[in-house]
C-alpha positions in Angstrom: 153.3 -148.3 82.6 155.0 -150.2 85.4 154.2 -153.7 86.6 152.1 -152.6 89.6 150.1 -150.0 87.6 149.5 -152.5 84.8 148.2 -155.1 87.2 145.9 -152.5 88.9 144.6 -151.4 85.5 143.9 -155.0 84.5 142.3 -155.8 87.8 140.0 -152.7 87.5 139.0 -153.7 84.0 138.3 -157.2 85.1 136.1 -156.0 87.9 134.1 -153.7 85.6 133.7 -156.6 83.1 132.5 -158.9 85.9 129.9 -156.4 87.1 128.7 -155.8 83.5 128.4 -159.6 82.9 126.6 -160.1 86.2 124.0 -157.5 85.1 123.6 -159.0 81.7 125.3 -156.0 80.0 127.5 -156.7 76.9 130.3 -154.0 76.9 131.0 -152.3 73.6 134.3 -150.6 72.8 134.6 -147.4 70.8 137.7 -145.6 69.6 138.3 -142.0 70.7 138.2 -140.8 67.0 134.7 -142.2 66.6 133.1 -140.9 69.8 134.9 -137.5 69.5 133.7 -137.1 65.9 130.1 -138.1 66.8 130.0 -135.8 69.9 131.6 -133.0 68.0 135.0 -132.5 69.6 138.5 -132.5 68.1 141.7 -134.1 69.4 142.6 -130.7 70.9 142.4 -130.9 74.7 140.5 -127.6 75.1 137.8 -128.9 72.7 136.6 -131.6 75.1 136.7 -129.2 78.0 134.6 -126.5 76.3 132.1 -129.0 75.0 131.6 -130.7 78.3 131.2 -127.4 80.1 128.6 -126.3 77.6 126.6 -129.5 77.7 126.8 -129.9 81.5 126.5 -126.3 82.8 125.5 -127.3 86.3 128.6 -129.6 86.7 131.2 -126.9 86.4 132.8 -127.7 89.7 133.3 -131.3 88.7 134.6 -130.7 85.2 138.1 -129.6 86.3 140.3 -131.6 83.9 140.4 -133.0 80.4 140.0 -136.5 81.8 136.8 -135.7 83.7 135.4 -133.8 80.8 136.1 -136.7 78.4 134.5 -139.1 80.9 131.3 -137.1 80.9 131.3 -136.9 77.1 131.9 -140.7 76.8 129.0 -141.4 79.2 126.8 -139.1 77.1 127.9 -140.9 73.9 127.1 -144.2 75.5 123.6 -143.0 76.5 122.9 -141.6 73.1 124.0 -144.7 71.2 122.5 -147.3 73.5 119.0 -146.6 72.4 118.0 -146.2 76.1 118.0 -142.5 76.0 116.7 -140.0 73.5 117.1 -136.2 73.5 114.2 -135.5 71.1 
């Protein structure tokens, strides 16, 4: 990562942390191995894509890359583990 991209990444993270703090939200950090295990995907790229497309069938046009699929799965993981959302 270059100097400019490192600065931009840090700036973005700081903005998100500031927004969360302003809303009284305490961020939690989770490793990929934990959320992937709990959601039921492997480290293989295709696994996240297939799972996201199966769980979000009406979002097929948006789920065009591994990154977007993983973002959707991380959001789902956050909802399920926050206690704010319950499937059952």
